[in-house]
FIKE-474739 format. One record per residue (C-alpha): z, x, y. Coordinates in nm, 4 decimals. Each point is the difference from the previous one (the first is absolute). Layout:
N
+----------+----------+----------+
!        w !        u !        v !
+----------+----------+----------+
!        Z !        X !        Y !
...
+----------+----------+----------+
end
This chain:
93
+----------+----------+----------+
!        w !        u !        v !
+----------+----------+----------+
!  -0.3548 !  -1.4271 !  -0.7955 !
!  -0.0129 !   0.1767 !  -0.3808 !
!  -0.2731 !   0.1962 !  -0.0314 !
!  -0.1267 !  -0.0154 !  -0.3368 !
!  -0.1923 !   0.3369 !  -0.0945 !
!  -0.2112 !  -0.0068 !  -0.3425 !
!   0.0713 !   0.1599 !  -0.2870 !
!  -0.2008 !   0.2802 !   0.0634 !
!   0.1337 !   0.0487 !   0.3231 !
!   0.3711 !   0.0246 !  -0.1651 !
!  -0.1147 !   0.2266 !  -0.2394 !
!  -0.1818 !   0.1953 !   0.2275 !
!   0.4033 !   0.0010 !   0.1492 !
!   0.1128 !   0.0559 !  -0.2874 !
!  -0.1911 !   0.3285 !  -0.0111 !
!   0.1044 !   0.1089 !   0.3046 !
!   0.4052 !  -0.0213 !  -0.0558 !
!  -0.0045 !   0.1913 !  -0.3059 !
!   0.0771 !   0.2689 !   0.1825 !
!   0.2452 !  -0.1436 !   0.2179 !
!   0.3378 !   0.0744 !  -0.0083 !
!   0.2640 !  -0.3468 !   0.1078 !
!   0.1059 !   0.0230 !   0.4095 !
!   0.1972 !  -0.2482 !   0.0085 !
!   0.2843 !  -0.0474 !  -0.2445 !
!   0.1994 !  -0.3713 !  -0.0703 !
!   0.3513 !   0.1112 !  -0.1341 !
!   0.3036 !  -0.2263 !  -0.0683 !
!  -0.0137 !  -0.1291 !   0.3351 !
!  -0.2722 !  -0.2048 !  -0.0381 !
!  -0.3239 !  -0.0475 !   0.2918 !
!   0.2286 !   0.0349 !   0.2661 !
!  -0.1022 !  -0.0067 !   0.3432 !
!  -0.0330 !   0.3219 !   0.0649 !
!  -0.2078 !   0.0128 !  -0.3127 !
!  -0.2457 !  -0.2444 !   0.1294 !
!  -0.0488 !   0.1696 !   0.3420 !
!  -0.0533 !   0.2712 !  -0.2003 !
!  -0.2938 !  -0.0980 !  -0.2703 !
!  -0.1718 !  -0.1492 !   0.3395 !
!  -0.0237 !   0.3285 !   0.0868 !
!  -0.0977 !   0.1902 !  -0.2994 !
!  -0.2785 !  -0.2862 !  -0.0057 !
!  -0.1611 !   0.0169 !   0.3275 !
!  -0.0597 !   0.4071 !  -0.0387 !
!  -0.0690 !   0.0154 !  -0.3012 !
!  -0.1965 !  -0.3718 !  -0.1817 !
!   0.1563 !   0.0729 !  -0.3823 !
!   0.2929 !   0.1375 !  -0.0770 !
!   0.2483 !   0.0341 !  -0.2879 !
!   0.3134 !  -0.2030 !   0.0058 !
!   0.3067 !   0.0529 !  -0.2658 !
!   0.2588 !  -0.2683 !  -0.0463 !
!   0.3415 !   0.1766 !  -0.2194 !
!   0.2802 !  -0.2139 !  -0.1785 !
!  -0.1511 !  -0.3220 !   0.0174 !
!  -0.0659 !  -0.2294 !  -0.3618 !
!  -0.4348 !  -0.1711 !   0.0559 !
!   0.0267 !  -0.3208 !   0.1571 !
!   0.2341 !   0.2028 !   0.3289 !
!  -0.2237 !   0.1885 !   0.0248 !
!  -0.3225 !  -0.2611 !  -0.0385 !
!   0.2220 !  -0.1984 !   0.2987 !
!   0.0000 !   0.3603 !   0.2283 !
!  -0.4041 !   0.0230 !  -0.1157 !
!  -0.0638 !  -0.3376 !   0.1891 !
!   0.1847 !   0.0012 !   0.3093 !
!  -0.1657 !   0.3603 !   0.0452 !
!  -0.3320 !  -0.1543 !  -0.0452 !
!   0.1203 !  -0.3194 !   0.1937 !
!   0.1855 !   0.1368 !   0.3400 !
!  -0.2503 !   0.3539 !   0.0406 !
!  -0.3335 !  -0.2138 !  -0.1048 !
!  -0.0040 !   0.3081 !  -0.2970 !
!  -0.1986 !  -0.0385 !  -0.3291 !
!   0.1321 !   0.1093 !  -0.3411 !
!  -0.3041 !   0.1945 !  -0.1212 !
!   0.2168 !   0.1527 !  -0.3374 !
!   0.3476 !   0.0401 !  -0.1762 !
!   0.0744 !   0.1232 !  -0.2262 !
!   0.4173 !   0.0024 !  -0.1121 !
!   0.1804 !   0.1258 !   0.2850 !
!  -0.2882 !   0.0812 !   0.1799 !
!  -0.2543 !  -0.1735 !   0.2630 !
!  -0.2648 !  -0.0049 !   0.2050 !
!  -0.0670 !  -0.1564 !   0.3400 !
!  -0.3320 !  -0.0244 !   0.1632 !
!  -0.0474 !  -0.0957 !   0.4120 !
!  -0.2752 !   0.0580 !   0.2017 !
!   0.0369 !   0.2270 !   0.3295 !
!   0.1235 !  -0.2771 !   0.2947 !
!  -0.3793 !   0.0479 !   0.2057 !
!   0.1320 !   0.1684 !   0.3570 !
+----------+----------+----------+
end
């Protein structure tokens, strides 16, 4: 079940994400289970994170973003070049 953010919410999140540094960098090994776990932990603690994807072409970056969205139920808020910003609300306890 995917949360769909409005354009107003995305704009506010994009503004918030501007000052963030990438917390996860996906390198030559691609999107491994360990990287997915790290992204999951980061989303649980921060809700809004930046990810840098290095060393792959545009189509592979797109596929990596789709996998993150599907497996972690996160939403891509913004992307520019190699930097992607993802959001997932914290699970309520």
